[in-house]
C-alpha angles and dihedrals in degrees: 000000000000119000127188118208132192134164145164123244092278093059099043099102093047091046091054092049092049092045092053091048094048094047091048088055096052102266122137108231125199107198114202097179166201098203102183139042091246110126112268141157115257095217089068089065098035089059091058090052093050092054092051092043089061091047099047117057116218096018116154119201144203121206121193118192128176116235 
């Protein structure tokens, strides 16, 4: 199964833990950012995921947003 992941700076650590777990269990993970704890707006990364979601049939996704 392919899974797309994206997060803002607040979800970075959790995204990385989940990504490592998923990859270790045979999932293919597409990581669309963010890649640092620098402050950022989640919609910038969600937009990337939406474009890919339309391009790849059967893609599941995980979105992590700080609250």
